[in-house]
ZAMITI-475163 format. One record per residue (C-alpha): residue number from 1; x, y, z. Coordinates in nm, 3 decimals. Example, Ala and Ser with C-alpha at 12.3 -4.5 7.8 and 13.67 -1.06 7.14 Angstrom:
2
site firo: 1; x: 1.230; y: -0.450; z: 0.780
site firo: 2; x: 1.367; y: -0.106; z: 0.714
***
This chain:
160
site firo: 1; x: -14.622; y: -0.175; z: 0.094
site firo: 2; x: -14.263; y: -0.077; z: 0.035
site firo: 3; x: -14.139; y: -0.248; z: 0.354
site firo: 4; x: -14.245; y: -0.605; z: 0.255
site firo: 5; x: -14.088; y: -0.563; z: -0.091
site firo: 6; x: -13.767; y: -0.434; z: 0.067
site firo: 7; x: -13.749; y: -0.722; z: 0.315
site firo: 8; x: -13.822; y: -0.976; z: 0.039
site firo: 9; x: -13.550; y: -0.825; z: -0.181
site firo: 10; x: -13.294; y: -0.829; z: 0.103
site firo: 11; x: -13.377; y: -1.193; z: 0.186
site firo: 12; x: -13.343; y: -1.298; z: -0.180
site firo: 13; x: -13.009; y: -1.116; z: -0.216
site firo: 14; x: -12.879; y: -1.272; z: 0.108
site firo: 15; x: -12.988; y: -1.620; z: -0.002
site firo: 16; x: -12.821; y: -1.584; z: -0.343
site firo: 17; x: -12.501; y: -1.444; z: -0.197
site firo: 18; x: -12.481; y: -1.734; z: 0.048
site firo: 19; x: -12.478; y: -1.981; z: -0.242
site firo: 20; x: -12.213; y: -1.795; z: -0.440
site firo: 21; x: -11.912; y: -1.861; z: -0.217
site firo: 22; x: -11.826; y: -2.125; z: 0.037
site firo: 23; x: -11.592; y: -2.003; z: 0.310
site firo: 24; x: -11.291; y: -2.230; z: 0.358
site firo: 25; x: -11.264; y: -2.201; z: 0.731
site firo: 26; x: -11.208; y: -2.572; z: 0.764
site firo: 27; x: -11.039; y: -2.764; z: 0.483
site firo: 28; x: -11.130; y: -3.122; z: 0.419
site firo: 29; x: -10.875; y: -3.400; z: 0.459
site firo: 30; x: -10.775; y: -3.582; z: 0.145
site firo: 31; x: -10.583; y: -3.904; z: 0.157
site firo: 32; x: -10.267; y: -3.979; z: -0.036
site firo: 33; x: -10.340; y: -4.200; z: -0.337
site firo: 34; x: -10.064; y: -4.445; z: -0.427
site firo: 35; x: -10.080; y: -4.697; z: -0.709
site firo: 36; x: -9.832; y: -4.934; z: -0.860
site firo: 37; x: -9.507; y: -5.078; z: -0.735
site firo: 38; x: -9.289; y: -4.891; z: -0.488
site firo: 39; x: -8.928; y: -4.951; z: -0.591
site firo: 40; x: -8.651; y: -4.847; z: -0.357
site firo: 41; x: -8.282; y: -4.800; z: -0.429
site firo: 42; x: -8.203; y: -5.115; z: -0.229
site firo: 43; x: -8.432; y: -5.323; z: -0.448
site firo: 44; x: -8.279; y: -5.196; z: -0.773
site firo: 45; x: -7.924; y: -5.243; z: -0.645
site firo: 46; x: -7.994; y: -5.615; z: -0.584
site firo: 47; x: -8.051; y: -5.677; z: -0.956
site firo: 48; x: -7.771; y: -5.859; z: -1.133
site firo: 49; x: -7.745; y: -5.986; z: -1.490
site firo: 50; x: -7.846; y: -6.347; z: -1.526
site firo: 51; x: -8.115; y: -6.348; z: -1.259
site firo: 52; x: -8.420; y: -6.556; z: -1.346
site firo: 53; x: -8.771; y: -6.413; z: -1.375
site firo: 54; x: -8.870; y: -6.567; z: -1.041
site firo: 55; x: -8.571; y: -6.405; z: -0.867
site firo: 56; x: -8.656; y: -6.064; z: -1.018
site firo: 57; x: -9.019; y: -6.109; z: -0.912
site firo: 58; x: -8.901; y: -6.190; z: -0.558
site firo: 59; x: -8.683; y: -5.875; z: -0.544
site firo: 60; x: -8.911; y: -5.623; z: -0.714
site firo: 61; x: -9.256; y: -5.774; z: -0.671
site firo: 62; x: -9.513; y: -5.861; z: -0.932
site firo: 63; x: -9.496; y: -5.623; z: -1.229
site firo: 64; x: -9.789; y: -5.401; z: -1.315
site firo: 65; x: -9.771; y: -5.491; z: -1.684
site firo: 66; x: -9.655; y: -5.808; z: -1.859
site firo: 67; x: -9.732; y: -5.750; z: -2.223
site firo: 68; x: -9.833; y: -6.060; z: -2.415
site firo: 69; x: -9.660; y: -5.925; z: -2.727
site firo: 70; x: -9.336; y: -5.854; z: -2.541
site firo: 71; x: -9.301; y: -6.146; z: -2.302
site firo: 72; x: -8.938; y: -6.060; z: -2.224
site firo: 73; x: -9.024; y: -5.717; z: -2.088
site firo: 74; x: -9.180; y: -5.631; z: -1.753
site firo: 75; x: -9.302; y: -5.280; z: -1.671
site firo: 76; x: -9.322; y: -5.142; z: -1.319
site firo: 77; x: -9.521; y: -4.820; z: -1.275
site firo: 78; x: -9.567; y: -4.602; z: -0.970
site firo: 79; x: -9.812; y: -4.314; z: -0.928
site firo: 80; x: -9.846; y: -4.103; z: -0.611
site firo: 81; x: -10.073; y: -3.806; z: -0.553
site firo: 82; x: -10.047; y: -3.626; z: -0.222
site firo: 83; x: -10.375; y: -3.532; z: -0.056
site firo: 84; x: -10.416; y: -3.159; z: -0.122
site firo: 85; x: -10.158; y: -3.137; z: -0.400
site firo: 86; x: -10.263; y: -3.116; z: -0.762
site firo: 87; x: -9.934; y: -3.267; z: -0.891
site firo: 88; x: -9.884; y: -3.640; z: -0.914
site firo: 89; x: -9.544; y: -3.812; z: -0.896
site firo: 90; x: -9.496; y: -4.084; z: -1.157
site firo: 91; x: -9.212; y: -4.330; z: -1.200
site firo: 92; x: -9.146; y: -4.599; z: -1.457
site firo: 93; x: -8.903; y: -4.892; z: -1.446
site firo: 94; x: -8.862; y: -5.157; z: -1.716
site firo: 95; x: -8.686; y: -5.494; z: -1.682
site firo: 96; x: -8.570; y: -5.682; z: -1.997
site firo: 97; x: -8.499; y: -6.055; z: -2.022
site firo: 98; x: -8.335; y: -6.269; z: -2.290
site firo: 99; x: -8.501; y: -6.568; z: -2.457
site firo: 100; x: -8.391; y: -6.799; z: -2.173
site firo: 101; x: -8.565; y: -6.583; z: -1.912
site firo: 102; x: -8.245; y: -6.432; z: -1.770
site firo: 103; x: -8.214; y: -6.064; z: -1.678
site firo: 104; x: -8.025; y: -5.861; z: -1.941
site firo: 105; x: -8.083; y: -5.493; z: -1.871
site firo: 106; x: -8.307; y: -5.247; z: -1.693
site firo: 107; x: -8.425; y: -4.898; z: -1.785
site firo: 108; x: -8.630; y: -4.628; z: -1.624
site firo: 109; x: -8.612; y: -4.337; z: -1.390
site firo: 110; x: -8.476; y: -4.531; z: -1.089
site firo: 111; x: -8.099; y: -4.516; z: -1.101
site firo: 112; x: -7.861; y: -4.785; z: -0.977
site firo: 113; x: -7.611; y: -4.656; z: -0.724
site firo: 114; x: -7.239; y: -4.692; z: -0.765
site firo: 115; x: -7.017; y: -4.740; z: -0.458
site firo: 116; x: -6.841; y: -4.410; z: -0.529
site firo: 117; x: -7.163; y: -4.211; z: -0.574
site firo: 118; x: -7.239; y: -3.948; z: -0.315
site firo: 119; x: -7.562; y: -3.756; z: -0.302
site firo: 120; x: -7.546; y: -3.666; z: -0.670
site firo: 121; x: -7.874; y: -3.685; z: -0.859
site firo: 122; x: -7.876; y: -3.821; z: -1.214
site firo: 123; x: -7.878; y: -3.566; z: -1.492
site firo: 124; x: -8.187; y: -3.715; z: -1.655
site firo: 125; x: -8.471; y: -3.905; z: -1.496
site firo: 126; x: -8.475; y: -4.179; z: -1.755
site firo: 127; x: -8.158; y: -4.372; z: -1.822
site firo: 128; x: -8.055; y: -4.723; z: -1.912
site firo: 129; x: -7.832; y: -4.922; z: -1.680
site firo: 130; x: -7.590; y: -5.181; z: -1.816
site firo: 131; x: -7.592; y: -5.472; z: -1.573
site firo: 132; x: -7.301; y: -5.639; z: -1.754
site firo: 133; x: -7.051; y: -5.416; z: -1.579
site firo: 134; x: -7.153; y: -5.549; z: -1.235
site firo: 135; x: -6.993; y: -5.869; z: -1.102
site firo: 136; x: -7.204; y: -6.171; z: -1.190
site firo: 137; x: -7.139; y: -6.358; z: -0.867
site firo: 138; x: -7.304; y: -6.081; z: -0.663
site firo: 139; x: -6.984; y: -5.987; z: -0.481
site firo: 140; x: -6.997; y: -5.618; z: -0.408
site firo: 141; x: -6.818; y: -5.409; z: -0.153
site firo: 142; x: -7.039; y: -5.389; z: 0.153
site firo: 143; x: -7.027; y: -5.102; z: 0.399
site firo: 144; x: -6.867; y: -5.180; z: 0.735
site firo: 145; x: -7.109; y: -5.320; z: 0.993
site firo: 146; x: -7.259; y: -5.072; z: 1.234
site firo: 147; x: -7.147; y: -5.068; z: 1.593
site firo: 148; x: -7.398; y: -5.208; z: 1.838
site firo: 149; x: -7.626; y: -4.947; z: 1.992
site firo: 150; x: -7.706; y: -4.889; z: 2.358
site firo: 151; x: -7.927; y: -5.197; z: 2.394
site firo: 152; x: -7.683; y: -5.413; z: 2.199
site firo: 153; x: -7.401; y: -5.313; z: 2.436
site firo: 154; x: -7.625; y: -5.382; z: 2.737
site firo: 155; x: -7.712; y: -5.731; z: 2.606
site firo: 156; x: -7.344; y: -5.797; z: 2.537
site firo: 157; x: -7.250; y: -5.696; z: 2.891
site firo: 158; x: -7.515; y: -5.930; z: 3.034
site firo: 159; x: -7.394; y: -6.208; z: 2.807
site firo: 160; x: -7.697; y: -6.246; z: 2.577
***
């Protein structure tokens, strides 16, 4: 009589302990979730004061938010969560226009690069950039062109 009770008790304890913890021998794959507009430094550096709304839309893409109460303001948001990470990266970029629909200023945590800037990060993530100090005609000092690579030299030697 004691043996069946003992076996039943052992089986119940084993069944309950199996449900209490799941061994993580194999971890599941979680995809990266990205939402919003991806803005690169090259995109932001193309902005100049006086650009029309269509030109800004061509450079940066369609904004995530165009508020009907603030028609002269476009908001670009970006949210990225890596697969197994619990932290999410968020960015915000705002473009302001005047009453004629021309670009006046930008603000957010994407910084415009200066030609003299090295690899120095901005002190704060959110800062306002005055586009009035940039030349209006779009003339900026460009880096020297790269030398042709191996295949470029081969094509030049063949005459193509």
